[in-house]
PDBQT receptor file of N, H, CA, C and O in Angstrom, charges set to zero:
ATOM      1  N   MET A   1      40.645 160.732  51.195  1.00  0.00    +0.000 N 
ATOM      2  CA  MET A   1      41.416 160.996  49.963  1.00  0.00    +0.000 C 
ATOM      3  C   MET A   1      40.817 162.235  49.284  1.00  0.00    +0.000 C 
ATOM      4  O   MET A   1      39.604 162.387  49.141  1.00  0.00    +0.000 OA
ATOM      5  N   GLU A   2      41.725 163.088  48.884  1.00  0.00    +0.000 N 
ATOM      6  H   GLU A   2      42.711 162.963  48.999  1.00  0.00    +0.000 HD
ATOM      7  CA  GLU A   2      41.352 164.345  48.236  1.00  0.00    +0.000 C 
ATOM      8  C   GLU A   2      41.010 164.084  46.789  1.00  0.00    +0.000 C 
ATOM      9  O   GLU A   2      41.726 163.378  46.078  1.00  0.00    +0.000 OA
ATOM     10  N   ARG A   3      39.895 164.669  46.360  1.00  0.00    +0.000 N 
ATOM     11  H   ARG A   3      39.314 165.242  46.937  1.00  0.00    +0.000 HD
ATOM     12  CA  ARG A   3      39.466 164.437  44.923  1.00  0.00    +0.000 C 
ATOM     13  C   ARG A   3      40.248 165.411  44.099  1.00  0.00    +0.000 C 
ATOM     14  O   ARG A   3      40.367 166.583  44.455  1.00  0.00    +0.000 OA
ATOM     15  N   LYS A   4      40.791 164.933  42.986  1.00  0.00    +0.000 N 
ATOM     16  H   LYS A   4      40.695 163.981  42.697  1.00  0.00    +0.000 HD
ATOM     17  CA  LYS A   4      41.571 165.743  42.046  1.00  0.00    +0.000 C 
ATOM     18  C   LYS A   4      40.580 166.482  41.099  1.00  0.00    +0.000 C 
ATOM     19  O   LYS A   4      39.622 165.910  40.578  1.00  0.00    +0.000 OA
ATOM     20  N   LEU A   5      40.878 167.784  40.917  1.00  0.00    +0.000 N 
ATOM     21  H   LEU A   5      41.656 168.249  41.340  1.00  0.00    +0.000 HD
ATOM     22  CA  LEU A   5      40.108 168.556  40.031  1.00  0.00    +0.000 C 
ATOM     23  C   LEU A   5      40.825 168.496  38.671  1.00  0.00    +0.000 C 
ATOM     24  O   LEU A   5      41.804 169.209  38.454  1.00  0.00    +0.000 OA
ATOM     25  N   LEU A   6      40.354 167.678  37.795  1.00  0.00    +0.000 N 
ATOM     26  H   LEU A   6      39.559 167.098  37.972  1.00  0.00    +0.000 HD
ATOM     27  CA  LEU A   6      41.010 167.415  36.501  1.00  0.00    +0.000 C 
ATOM     28  C   LEU A   6      40.493 168.248  35.385  1.00  0.00    +0.000 C 
ATOM     29  O   LEU A   6      41.227 168.554  34.445  1.00  0.00    +0.000 OA
ATOM     30  N   ASN A   7      39.186 168.645  35.461  1.00  0.00    +0.000 N 
ATOM     31  H   ASN A   7      38.590 168.396  36.225  1.00  0.00    +0.000 HD
ATOM     32  CA  ASN A   7      38.684 169.429  34.328  1.00  0.00    +0.000 C 
ATOM     33  C   ASN A   7      38.132 170.778  34.818  1.00  0.00    +0.000 C 
ATOM     34  O   ASN A   7      37.909 170.981  36.012  1.00  0.00    +0.000 OA
ATOM     35  N   ARG A   8      37.926 171.667  33.883  1.00  0.00    +0.000 N 
ATOM     36  H   ARG A   8      38.107 171.501  32.914  1.00  0.00    +0.000 HD
ATOM     37  CA  ARG A   8      37.424 173.025  34.131  1.00  0.00    +0.000 C 
ATOM     38  C   ARG A   8      36.028 173.218  33.506  1.00  0.00    +0.000 C 
ATOM     39  O   ARG A   8      35.661 174.344  33.170  1.00  0.00    +0.000 OA
ATOM     40  N   ILE A   9      35.265 172.160  33.351  1.00  0.00    +0.000 N 
ATOM     41  H   ILE A   9      35.563 171.245  33.624  1.00  0.00    +0.000 HD
ATOM     42  CA  ILE A   9      33.976 172.277  32.717  1.00  0.00    +0.000 C 
ATOM     43  C   ILE A   9      33.076 173.275  33.451  1.00  0.00    +0.000 C 
ATOM     44  O   ILE A   9      32.394 174.091  32.830  1.00  0.00    +0.000 OA
ATOM     45  N   LYS A  10      33.090 173.194  34.773  1.00  0.00    +0.000 N 
ATOM     46  H   LYS A  10      33.644 172.531  35.277  1.00  0.00    +0.000 HD
ATOM     47  CA  LYS A  10      32.261 174.063  35.643  1.00  0.00    +0.000 C 
ATOM     48  C   LYS A  10      32.650 175.540  35.338  1.00  0.00    +0.000 C 
ATOM     49  O   LYS A  10      31.776 176.379  35.117  1.00  0.00    +0.000 OA
ATOM     50  N   VAL A  11      33.892 175.823  35.331  1.00  0.00    +0.000 N 
ATOM     51  H   VAL A  11      34.601 175.142  35.511  1.00  0.00    +0.000 HD
ATOM     52  CA  VAL A  11      34.349 177.144  35.083  1.00  0.00    +0.000 C 
ATOM     53  C   VAL A  11      33.963 177.693  33.698  1.00  0.00    +0.000 C 
ATOM     54  O   VAL A  11      33.532 178.837  33.550  1.00  0.00    +0.000 OA
ATOM     55  N   ILE A  12      34.134 176.848  32.724  1.00  0.00    +0.000 N 
ATOM     56  H   ILE A  12      34.484 175.919  32.844  1.00  0.00    +0.000 HD
ATOM     57  CA  ILE A  12      33.815 177.303  31.380  1.00  0.00    +0.000 C 
ATOM     58  C   ILE A  12      32.290 177.491  31.251  1.00  0.00    +0.000 C 
ATOM     59  O   ILE A  12      31.845 178.453  30.625  1.00  0.00    +0.000 OA
ATOM     60  N   LEU A  13      31.515 176.616  31.814  1.00  0.00    +0.000 N 
ATOM     61  H   LEU A  13      31.877 175.834  32.323  1.00  0.00    +0.000 HD
ATOM     62  CA  LEU A  13      30.041 176.768  31.743  1.00  0.00    +0.000 C 
ATOM     63  C   LEU A  13      29.673 178.147  32.325  1.00  0.00    +0.000 C 
ATOM     64  O   LEU A  13      28.912 178.917  31.738  1.00  0.00    +0.000 OA
ATOM     65  N   ALA A  14      30.238 178.410  33.477  1.00  0.00    +0.000 N 
ATOM     66  H   ALA A  14      30.856 177.784  33.954  1.00  0.00    +0.000 HD
ATOM     67  CA  ALA A  14      29.960 179.714  34.130  1.00  0.00    +0.000 C 
ATOM     68  C   ALA A  14      30.376 180.902  33.324  1.00  0.00    +0.000 C 
ATOM     69  O   ALA A  14      29.649 181.893  33.267  1.00  0.00    +0.000 OA
ATOM     70  N   GLU A  15      31.564 180.834  32.676  1.00  0.00    +0.000 N 
ATOM     71  H   GLU A  15      32.154 180.028  32.723  1.00  0.00    +0.000 HD
ATOM     72  CA  GLU A  15      32.026 181.904  31.879  1.00  0.00    +0.000 C 
ATOM     73  C   GLU A  15      31.118 182.129  30.630  1.00  0.00    +0.000 C 
ATOM     74  O   GLU A  15      30.929 183.261  30.183  1.00  0.00    +0.000 OA
ATOM     75  N   LYS A  16      30.590 181.062  30.108  1.00  0.00    +0.000 N 
ATOM     76  H   LYS A  16      30.743 180.142  30.470  1.00  0.00    +0.000 HD
ATOM     77  CA  LYS A  16      29.697 181.133  28.955  1.00  0.00    +0.000 C 
ATOM     78  C   LYS A  16      28.199 181.343  29.303  1.00  0.00    +0.000 C 
ATOM     79  O   LYS A  16      27.360 181.510  28.418  1.00  0.00    +0.000 OA
ATOM     80  N   GLY A  17      27.902 181.328  30.595  1.00  0.00    +0.000 N 
ATOM     81  H   GLY A  17      28.584 181.193  31.314  1.00  0.00    +0.000 HD
ATOM     82  CA  GLY A  17      26.528 181.525  31.016  1.00  0.00    +0.000 C 
ATOM     83  C   GLY A  17      25.614 180.387  30.702  1.00  0.00    +0.000 C 
ATOM     84  O   GLY A  17      24.418 180.585  30.491  1.00  0.00    +0.000 OA
ATOM     85  N   LYS A  18      26.170 179.161  30.667  1.00  0.00    +0.000 N 
ATOM     86  H   LYS A  18      27.142 179.000  30.838  1.00  0.00    +0.000 HD
ATOM     87  CA  LYS A  18      25.441 177.947  30.315  1.00  0.00    +0.000 C 
ATOM     88  C   LYS A  18      25.279 177.105  31.577  1.00  0.00    +0.000 C 
ATOM     89  O   LYS A  18      26.035 177.261  32.537  1.00  0.00    +0.000 OA
ATOM     90  N   THR A  19      24.282 176.206  31.570  1.00  0.00    +0.000 N 
ATOM     91  H   THR A  19      23.669 176.079  30.791  1.00  0.00    +0.000 HD
ATOM     92  CA  THR A  19      24.014 175.339  32.676  1.00  0.00    +0.000 C 
ATOM     93  C   THR A  19      24.353 173.885  32.348  1.00  0.00    +0.000 C 
ATOM     94  O   THR A  19      24.519 173.497  31.192  1.00  0.00    +0.000 OA
ATOM     95  N   ASN A  20      24.448 173.083  33.452  1.00  0.00    +0.000 N 
ATOM     96  H   ASN A  20      24.313 173.398  34.392  1.00  0.00    +0.000 HD
ATOM     97  CA  ASN A  20      24.644 171.629  33.249  1.00  0.00    +0.000 C 
ATOM     98  C   ASN A  20      23.522 171.050  32.389  1.00  0.00    +0.000 C 
ATOM     99  O   ASN A  20      23.759 170.195  31.535  1.00  0.00    +0.000 OA
ATOM    100  N   LYS A  21      22.316 171.519  32.620  1.00  0.00    +0.000 N 
ATOM    101  H   LYS A  21      22.124 172.213  33.314  1.00  0.00    +0.000 HD
ATOM    102  CA  LYS A  21      21.145 171.014  31.869  1.00  0.00    +0.000 C 
ATOM    103  C   LYS A  21      21.316 171.307  30.403  1.00  0.00    +0.000 C 
ATOM    104  O   LYS A  21      21.070 170.437  29.567  1.00  0.00    +0.000 OA
ATOM    105  N   TRP A  22      21.735 172.523  30.066  1.00  0.00    +0.000 N 
ATOM    106  H   TRP A  22      21.935 173.230  30.744  1.00  0.00    +0.000 HD
ATOM    107  CA  TRP A  22      21.957 172.872  28.664  1.00  0.00    +0.000 C 
ATOM    108  C   TRP A  22      22.999 171.964  28.031  1.00  0.00    +0.000 C 
ATOM    109  O   TRP A  22      22.828 171.493  26.906  1.00  0.00    +0.000 OA
ATOM    110  N   LEU A  23      24.084 171.722  28.768  1.00  0.00    +0.000 N 
ATOM    111  H   LEU A  23      24.222 172.104  29.681  1.00  0.00    +0.000 HD
ATOM    112  CA  LEU A  23      25.163 170.914  28.175  1.00  0.00    +0.000 C 
ATOM    113  C   LEU A  23      24.655 169.467  28.040  1.00  0.00    +0.000 C 
ATOM    114  O   LEU A  23      24.954 168.831  27.029  1.00  0.00    +0.000 OA
ATOM    115  N   SER A  24      23.937 168.942  28.963  1.00  0.00    +0.000 N 
ATOM    116  H   SER A  24      23.695 169.459  29.784  1.00  0.00    +0.000 HD
ATOM    117  CA  SER A  24      23.388 167.576  28.848  1.00  0.00    +0.000 C 
ATOM    118  C   SER A  24      22.470 167.436  27.654  1.00  0.00    +0.000 C 
ATOM    119  O   SER A  24      22.484 166.407  26.979  1.00  0.00    +0.000 OA
ATOM    120  N   GLU A  25      21.652 168.482  27.376  1.00  0.00    +0.000 N 
ATOM    121  H   GLU A  25      21.641 169.318  27.924  1.00  0.00    +0.000 HD
ATOM    122  CA  GLU A  25      20.791 168.456  26.219  1.00  0.00    +0.000 C 
ATOM    123  C   GLU A  25      21.585 168.531  24.915  1.00  0.00    +0.000 C 
ATOM    124  O   GLU A  25      21.234 167.858  23.945  1.00  0.00    +0.000 OA
ATOM    125  N   GLN A  26      22.609 169.308  24.877  1.00  0.00    +0.000 N 
ATOM    126  H   GLN A  26      22.894 169.855  25.664  1.00  0.00    +0.000 HD
ATOM    127  CA  GLN A  26      23.414 169.457  23.652  1.00  0.00    +0.000 C 
ATOM    128  C   GLN A  26      24.127 168.145  23.342  1.00  0.00    +0.000 C 
ATOM    129  O   GLN A  26      24.285 167.781  22.177  1.00  0.00    +0.000 OA
ATOM    130  N   LEU A  27      24.571 167.413  24.418  1.00  0.00    +0.000 N 
ATOM    131  H   LEU A  27      24.443 167.709  25.365  1.00  0.00    +0.000 HD
ATOM    132  CA  LEU A  27      25.355 166.226  24.199  1.00  0.00    +0.000 C 
ATOM    133  C   LEU A  27      24.477 164.946  24.171  1.00  0.00    +0.000 C 
ATOM    134  O   LEU A  27      24.964 163.860  23.858  1.00  0.00    +0.000 OA
ATOM    135  N   GLY A  28      23.165 165.102  24.507  1.00  0.00    +0.000 N 
ATOM    136  H   GLY A  28      22.770 165.985  24.762  1.00  0.00    +0.000 HD
ATOM    137  CA  GLY A  28      22.271 163.925  24.585  1.00  0.00    +0.000 C 
ATOM    138  C   GLY A  28      22.654 163.006  25.703  1.00  0.00    +0.000 C 
ATOM    139  O   GLY A  28      22.511 161.788  25.596  1.00  0.00    +0.000 OA
ATOM    140  N   LYS A  29      23.136 163.573  26.763  1.00  0.00    +0.000 N 
ATOM    141  H   LYS A  29      23.253 164.563  26.849  1.00  0.00    +0.000 HD
ATOM    142  CA  LYS A  29      23.573 162.740  27.950  1.00  0.00    +0.000 C 
ATOM    143  C   LYS A  29      22.639 163.054  29.110  1.00  0.00    +0.000 C 
ATOM    144  O   LYS A  29      22.002 164.105  29.169  1.00  0.00    +0.000 OA
ATOM    145  N   ASP A  30      22.587 162.082  30.040  1.00  0.00    +0.000 N 
ATOM    146  H   ASP A  30      23.105 161.228  29.992  1.00  0.00    +0.000 HD
ATOM    147  CA  ASP A  30      21.781 162.215  31.272  1.00  0.00    +0.000 C 
ATOM    148  C   ASP A  30      22.402 163.332  32.107  1.00  0.00    +0.000 C 
ATOM    149  O   ASP A  30      23.619 163.386  32.283  1.00  0.00    +0.000 OA
ATOM    150  N   PRO A  31      21.550 164.222  32.617  1.00  0.00    +0.000 N 
ATOM    151  CA  PRO A  31      22.064 165.338  33.465  1.00  0.00    +0.000 C 
ATOM    152  C   PRO A  31      22.856 164.853  34.652  1.00  0.00    +0.000 C 
ATOM    153  O   PRO A  31      23.754 165.573  35.090  1.00  0.00    +0.000 OA
ATOM    154  N   ALA A  32      22.603 163.731  35.185  1.00  0.00    +0.000 N 
ATOM    155  H   ALA A  32      21.874 163.147  34.829  1.00  0.00    +0.000 HD
ATOM    156  CA  ALA A  32      23.420 163.198  36.346  1.00  0.00    +0.000 C 
ATOM    157  C   ALA A  32      24.810 162.899  35.926  1.00  0.00    +0.000 C 
ATOM    158  O   ALA A  32      25.736 163.064  36.719  1.00  0.00    +0.000 OA
ATOM    159  N   ILE A  33      25.012 162.450  34.670  1.00  0.00    +0.000 N 
ATOM    160  H   ILE A  33      24.260 162.316  34.025  1.00  0.00    +0.000 HD
ATOM    161  CA  ILE A  33      26.372 162.212  34.180  1.00  0.00    +0.000 C 
ATOM    162  C   ILE A  33      27.144 163.507  33.985  1.00  0.00    +0.000 C 
ATOM    163  O   ILE A  33      28.312 163.620  34.355  1.00  0.00    +0.000 OA
ATOM    164  N   VAL A  34      26.480 164.451  33.411  1.00  0.00    +0.000 N 
ATOM    165  H   VAL A  34      25.531 164.359  33.111  1.00  0.00    +0.000 HD
ATOM    166  CA  VAL A  34      27.139 165.797  33.224  1.00  0.00    +0.000 C 
ATOM    167  C   VAL A  34      27.439 166.364  34.580  1.00  0.00    +0.000 C 
ATOM    168  O   VAL A  34      28.525 166.914  34.769  1.00  0.00    +0.000 OA
ATOM    169  N   SER A  35      26.551 166.267  35.532  1.00  0.00    +0.000 N 
ATOM    170  H   SER A  35      25.669 165.821  35.378  1.00  0.00    +0.000 HD
ATOM    171  CA  SER A  35      26.794 166.789  36.866  1.00  0.00    +0.000 C 
ATOM    172  C   SER A  35      28.079 166.163  37.495  1.00  0.00    +0.000 C 
ATOM    173  O   SER A  35      28.859 166.857  38.148  1.00  0.00    +0.000 OA
ATOM    174  N   LYS A  36      28.265 164.902  37.292  1.00  0.00    +0.000 N 
ATOM    175  H   LYS A  36      27.631 164.338  36.762  1.00  0.00    +0.000 HD
ATOM    176  CA  LYS A  36      29.494 164.219  37.792  1.00  0.00    +0.000 C 
ATOM    177  C   LYS A  36      30.706 164.757  37.168  1.00  0.00    +0.000 C 
ATOM    178  O   LYS A  36      31.735 164.892  37.831  1.00  0.00    +0.000 OA
ATOM    179  N   TRP A  37      30.636 165.090  35.855  1.00  0.00    +0.000 N 
ATOM    180  H   TRP A  37      29.800 164.980  35.317  1.00  0.00    +0.000 HD
ATOM    181  CA  TRP A  37      31.823 165.672  35.182  1.00  0.00    +0.000 C 
ATOM    182  C   TRP A  37      32.069 167.071  35.750  1.00  0.00    +0.000 C 
ATOM    183  O   TRP A  37      33.214 167.416  36.042  1.00  0.00    +0.000 OA
ATOM    184  N   VAL A  38      31.017 167.887  35.913  1.00  0.00    +0.000 N 
ATOM    185  H   VAL A  38      30.087 167.607  35.676  1.00  0.00    +0.000 HD
ATOM    186  CA  VAL A  38      31.111 169.255  36.364  1.00  0.00    +0.000 C 
ATOM    187  C   VAL A  38      31.750 169.323  37.747  1.00  0.00    +0.000 C 
ATOM    188  O   VAL A  38      32.550 170.216  38.024  1.00  0.00    +0.000 OA
ATOM    189  N   THR A  39      31.388 168.361  38.627  1.00  0.00    +0.000 N 
ATOM    190  H   THR A  39      30.738 167.636  38.402  1.00  0.00    +0.000 HD
ATOM    191  CA  THR A  39      31.844 168.313  40.010  1.00  0.00    +0.000 C 
ATOM    192  C   THR A  39      33.150 167.478  40.088  1.00  0.00    +0.000 C 
ATOM    193  O   THR A  39      33.646 167.267  41.195  1.00  0.00    +0.000 OA
ATOM    194  N   ASN A  40      33.689 167.028  39.035  1.00  0.00    +0.000 N 
ATOM    195  H   ASN A  40      33.286 167.200  38.136  1.00  0.00    +0.000 HD
ATOM    196  CA  ASN A  40      34.924 166.206  38.982  1.00  0.00    +0.000 C 
ATOM    197  C   ASN A  40      34.786 164.953  39.812  1.00  0.00    +0.000 C 
ATOM    198  O   ASN A  40      35.775 164.461  40.356  1.00  0.00    +0.000 OA
ATOM    199  N   THR A  41      33.573 164.423  39.923  1.00  0.00    +0.000 N 
ATOM    200  H   THR A  41      32.770 164.823  39.481  1.00  0.00    +0.000 HD
ATOM    201  CA  THR A  41      33.379 163.148  40.571  1.00  0.00    +0.000 C 
ATOM    202  C   THR A  41      33.773 162.056  39.656  1.00  0.00    +0.000 C 
ATOM    203  O   THR A  41      34.279 161.030  40.110  1.00  0.00    +0.000 OA
ATOM    204  N   SER A  42      33.562 162.231  38.346  1.00  0.00    +0.000 N 
ATOM    205  H   SER A  42      33.151 163.065  37.978  1.00  0.00    +0.000 HD
ATOM    206  CA  SER A  42      34.045 161.337  37.262  1.00  0.00    +0.000 C 
ATOM    207  C   SER A  42      34.506 162.218  36.118  1.00  0.00    +0.000 C 
ATOM    208  O   SER A  42      34.282 163.429  36.126  1.00  0.00    +0.000 OA
ATOM    209  N   GLN A  43      35.151 161.607  35.132  1.00  0.00    +0.000 N 
ATOM    210  H   GLN A  43      35.333 160.624  35.126  1.00  0.00    +0.000 HD
ATOM    211  CA  GLN A  43      35.651 162.365  34.000  1.00  0.00    +0.000 C 
ATOM    212  C   GLN A  43      35.133 161.844  32.697  1.00  0.00    +0.000 C 
ATOM    213  O   GLN A  43      34.980 160.636  32.516  1.00  0.00    +0.000 OA
ATOM    214  N   PRO A  44      34.864 162.742  31.787  1.00  0.00    +0.000 N 
ATOM    215  CA  PRO A  44      34.481 162.323  30.417  1.00  0.00    +0.000 C 
ATOM    216  C   PRO A  44      35.662 161.734  29.719  1.00  0.00    +0.000 C 
ATOM    217  O   PRO A  44      36.806 162.049  30.045  1.00  0.00    +0.000 OA
ATOM    218  N   ASN A  45      35.388 160.834  28.709  1.00  0.00    +0.000 N 
ATOM    219  H   ASN A  45      34.459 160.578  28.444  1.00  0.00    +0.000 HD
ATOM    220  CA  ASN A  45      36.461 160.279  27.903  1.00  0.00    +0.000 C 
ATOM    221  C   ASN A  45      36.942 161.371  26.899  1.00  0.00    +0.000 C 
ATOM    222  O   ASN A  45      36.365 162.454  26.798  1.00  0.00    +0.000 OA
ATOM    223  N   VAL A  46      38.009 161.029  26.182  1.00  0.00    +0.000 N 
ATOM    224  H   VAL A  46      38.478 160.150  26.265  1.00  0.00    +0.000 HD
ATOM    225  CA  VAL A  46      38.555 162.014  25.262  1.00  0.00    +0.000 C 
ATOM    226  C   VAL A  46      37.584 162.431  24.208  1.00  0.00    +0.000 C 
ATOM    227  O   VAL A  46      37.511 163.617  23.888  1.00  0.00    +0.000 OA
ATOM    228  N   GLU A  47      36.817 161.499  23.638  1.00  0.00    +0.000 N 
ATOM    229  H   GLU A  47      36.876 160.535  23.898  1.00  0.00    +0.000 HD
ATOM    230  CA  GLU A  47      35.862 161.798  22.566  1.00  0.00    +0.000 C 
ATOM    231  C   GLU A  47      34.825 162.803  23.113  1.00  0.00    +0.000 C 
ATOM    232  O   GLU A  47      34.468 163.777  22.450  1.00  0.00    +0.000 OA
ATOM    233  N   MET A  48      34.363 162.535  24.325  1.00  0.00    +0.000 N 
ATOM    234  H   MET A  48      34.653 161.743  24.863  1.00  0.00    +0.000 HD
ATOM    235  CA  MET A  48      33.326 163.345  24.963  1.00  0.00    +0.000 C 
ATOM    236  C   MET A  48      33.949 164.773  25.231  1.00  0.00    +0.000 C 
ATOM    237  O   MET A  48      33.275 165.786  25.046  1.00  0.00    +0.000 OA
ATOM    238  N   LEU A  49      35.178 164.818  25.647  1.00  0.00    +0.000 N 
ATOM    239  H   LEU A  49      35.725 163.994  25.797  1.00  0.00    +0.000 HD
ATOM    240  CA  LEU A  49      35.760 166.163  25.845  1.00  0.00    +0.000 C 
ATOM    241  C   LEU A  49      35.833 166.994  24.571  1.00  0.00    +0.000 C 
ATOM    242  O   LEU A  49      35.711 168.219  24.601  1.00  0.00    +0.000 OA
ATOM    243  N   ILE A  50      36.037 166.295  23.436  1.00  0.00    +0.000 N 
ATOM    244  H   ILE A  50      36.136 165.300  23.412  1.00  0.00    +0.000 HD
ATOM    245  CA  ILE A  50      36.071 166.984  22.168  1.00  0.00    +0.000 C 
ATOM    246  C   ILE A  50      34.701 167.522  21.895  1.00  0.00    +0.000 C 
ATOM    247  O   ILE A  50      34.575 168.658  21.437  1.00  0.00    +0.000 OA
ATOM    248  N   GLN A  51      33.634 166.734  22.162  1.00  0.00    +0.000 N 
ATOM    249  H   GLN A  51      33.736 165.812  22.534  1.00  0.00    +0.000 HD
ATOM    250  CA  GLN A  51      32.248 167.200  21.885  1.00  0.00    +0.000 C 
ATOM    251  C   GLN A  51      31.894 168.375  22.816  1.00  0.00    +0.000 C 
ATOM    252  O   GLN A  51      31.289 169.363  22.399  1.00  0.00    +0.000 OA
ATOM    253  N   ILE A  52      32.300 168.228  24.120  1.00  0.00    +0.000 N 
ATOM    254  H   ILE A  52      32.791 167.426  24.459  1.00  0.00    +0.000 HD
ATOM    255  CA  ILE A  52      32.035 169.337  25.040  1.00  0.00    +0.000 C 
ATOM    256  C   ILE A  52      32.725 170.625  24.551  1.00  0.00    +0.000 C 
ATOM    257  O   ILE A  52      32.116 171.694  24.576  1.00  0.00    +0.000 OA
ATOM    258  N   ALA A  53      33.952 170.533  24.121  1.00  0.00    +0.000 N 
ATOM    259  H   ALA A  53      34.446 169.664  24.100  1.00  0.00    +0.000 HD
ATOM    260  CA  ALA A  53      34.689 171.678  23.644  1.00  0.00    +0.000 C 
ATOM    261  C   ALA A  53      33.964 172.346  22.466  1.00  0.00    +0.000 C 
ATOM    262  O   ALA A  53      33.877 173.572  22.393  1.00  0.00    +0.000 OA
ATOM    263  N   LYS A  54      33.448 171.520  21.551  1.00  0.00    +0.000 N 
ATOM    264  H   LYS A  54      33.518 170.525  21.611  1.00  0.00    +0.000 HD
ATOM    265  CA  LYS A  54      32.757 172.029  20.369  1.00  0.00    +0.000 C 
ATOM    266  C   LYS A  54      31.440 172.774  20.878  1.00  0.00    +0.000 C 
ATOM    267  O   LYS A  54      31.135 173.874  20.416  1.00  0.00    +0.000 OA
ATOM    268  N   CYS A  55      30.750 172.195  21.752  1.00  0.00    +0.000 N 
ATOM    269  H   CYS A  55      30.998 171.302  22.128  1.00  0.00    +0.000 HD
ATOM    270  CA  CYS A  55      29.453 172.784  22.249  1.00  0.00    +0.000 C 
ATOM    271  C   CYS A  55      29.760 174.167  22.939  1.00  0.00    +0.000 C 
ATOM    272  O   CYS A  55      28.987 175.117  22.809  1.00  0.00    +0.000 OA
ATOM    273  N   LEU A  56      30.861 174.237  23.639  1.00  0.00    +0.000 N 
ATOM    274  H   LEU A  56      31.488 173.465  23.744  1.00  0.00    +0.000 HD
ATOM    275  CA  LEU A  56      31.203 175.411  24.384  1.00  0.00    +0.000 C 
ATOM    276  C   LEU A  56      32.049 176.386  23.595  1.00  0.00    +0.000 C 
ATOM    277  O   LEU A  56      32.384 177.477  24.057  1.00  0.00    +0.000 OA
ATOM    278  N   GLU A  57      32.385 175.958  22.383  1.00  0.00    +0.000 N 
ATOM    279  H   GLU A  57      32.113 175.072  22.008  1.00  0.00    +0.000 HD
ATOM    280  CA  GLU A  57      33.192 176.773  21.508  1.00  0.00    +0.000 C 
ATOM    281  C   GLU A  57      34.504 177.199  22.155  1.00  0.00    +0.000 C 
ATOM    282  O   GLU A  57      34.875 178.372  22.163  1.00  0.00    +0.000 OA
ATOM    283  N   VAL A  58      35.212 176.164  22.714  1.00  0.00    +0.000 N 
ATOM    284  H   VAL A  58      34.911 175.210  22.707  1.00  0.00    +0.000 HD
ATOM    285  CA  VAL A  58      36.540 176.416  23.318  1.00  0.00    +0.000 C 
ATOM    286  C   VAL A  58      37.429 175.244  22.777  1.00  0.00    +0.000 C 
ATOM    287  O   VAL A  58      36.953 174.293  22.156  1.00  0.00    +0.000 OA
ATOM    288  N   LYS A  59      38.745 175.390  23.061  1.00  0.00    +0.000 N 
ATOM    289  H   LYS A  59      39.132 176.162  23.566  1.00  0.00    +0.000 HD
ATOM    290  CA  LYS A  59      39.692 174.329  22.753  1.00  0.00    +0.000 C 
ATOM    291  C   LYS A  59      39.614 173.259  23.857  1.00  0.00    +0.000 C 
ATOM    292  O   LYS A  59      39.270 173.551  25.003  1.00  0.00    +0.000 OA
ATOM    293  N   VAL A  60      39.930 172.063  23.494  1.00  0.00    +0.000 N 
ATOM    294  H   VAL A  60      40.209 171.826  22.564  1.00  0.00    +0.000 HD
ATOM    295  CA  VAL A  60      39.967 170.974  24.529  1.00  0.00    +0.000 C 
ATOM    296  C   VAL A  60      40.854 171.318  25.674  1.00  0.00    +0.000 C 
ATOM    297  O   VAL A  60      40.581 171.041  26.842  1.00  0.00    +0.000 OA
ATOM    298  N   ASP A  61      41.954 171.948  25.273  1.00  0.00    +0.000 N 
ATOM    299  H   ASP A  61      42.176 172.172  24.324  1.00  0.00    +0.000 HD
ATOM    300  CA  ASP A  61      43.002 172.347  26.356  1.00  0.00    +0.000 C 
ATOM    301  C   ASP A  61      42.354 173.256  27.400  1.00  0.00    +0.000 C 
ATOM    302  O   ASP A  61      42.732 173.227  28.572  1.00  0.00    +0.000 OA
ATOM    303  N   ASP A  62      41.395 174.049  26.984  1.00  0.00    +0.000 N 
ATOM    304  H   ASP A  62      41.088 174.073  26.032  1.00  0.00    +0.000 HD
ATOM    305  CA  ASP A  62      40.742 174.982  27.876  1.00  0.00    +0.000 C 
ATOM    306  C   ASP A  62      39.905 174.249  28.961  1.00  0.00    +0.000 C 
ATOM    307  O   ASP A  62      39.608 174.812  30.015  1.00  0.00    +0.000 OA
ATOM    308  N   LEU A  63      39.541 173.002  28.676  1.00  0.00    +0.000 N 
ATOM    309  H   LEU A  63      39.782 172.545  27.820  1.00  0.00    +0.000 HD
ATOM    310  CA  LEU A  63      38.726 172.225  29.600  1.00  0.00    +0.000 C 
ATOM    311  C   LEU A  63      39.527 171.458  30.616  1.00  0.00    +0.000 C 
ATOM    312  O   LEU A  63      38.980 170.914  31.575  1.00  0.00    +0.000 OA
ATOM    313  N   LEU A  64      40.830 171.417  30.403  1.00  0.00    +0.000 N 
ATOM    314  H   LEU A  64      41.273 171.859  29.624  1.00  0.00    +0.000 HD
ATOM    315  CA  LEU A  64      41.732 170.643  31.299  1.00  0.00    +0.000 C 
ATOM    316  C   LEU A  64      42.547 171.452  32.208  1.00  0.00    +0.000 C 
ATOM    317  O   LEU A  64      43.045 172.510  31.823  1.00  0.00    +0.000 OA
ATOM    318  N   ARG A  65      42.706 171.004  33.402  1.00  0.00    +0.000 N 
ATOM    319  H   ARG A  65      42.301 170.145  33.715  1.00  0.00    +0.000 HD
ATOM    320  CA  ARG A  65      43.640 171.605  34.376  1.00  0.00    +0.000 C 
ATOM    321  C   ARG A  65      45.042 171.071  34.063  1.00  0.00    +0.000 C 
ATOM    322  O   ARG A  65      45.231 169.877  33.828  1.00  0.00    +0.000 OA
ATOM    323  N   THR A  66      45.981 171.947  34.067  1.00  0.00    +0.000 N 
ATOM    324  H   THR A  66      45.828 172.916  34.258  1.00  0.00    +0.000 HD
ATOM    325  CA  THR A  66      47.340 171.468  33.732  1.00  0.00    +0.000 C 
ATOM    326  C   THR A  66      48.249 171.450  35.008  1.00  0.00    +0.000 C 
ATOM    327  O   THR A  66      49.396 171.009  34.933  1.00  0.00    +0.000 OA
ATOM    328  N   GLU A  67      47.758 171.906  36.119  1.00  0.00    +0.000 N 
ATOM    329  H   GLU A  67      46.826 172.264  36.180  1.00  0.00    +0.000 HD
ATOM    330  CA  GLU A  67      48.583 171.983  37.318  1.00  0.00    +0.000 C 
ATOM    331  C   GLU A  67      48.628 170.628  38.068  1.00  0.00    +0.000 C 
ATOM    332  O   GLU A  67      49.282 170.518  39.105  1.00  0.00    +0.000 OA
TER     333      GLU A  67
């Protein structure tokens, strides 16, 4: 089964020059959880997407794939 790429967190982190570790520290989350979000193995909930967007100074829409 092909894994769906639902979020663009990895892309936005790269564009901003930030790391998974930096994001996990900002959110107070385990780096392993953030890694799963970045690799699209699992997805953050809506509230967490809002927090991620604030940390990265982007709109929530920028974190989501629409295709």
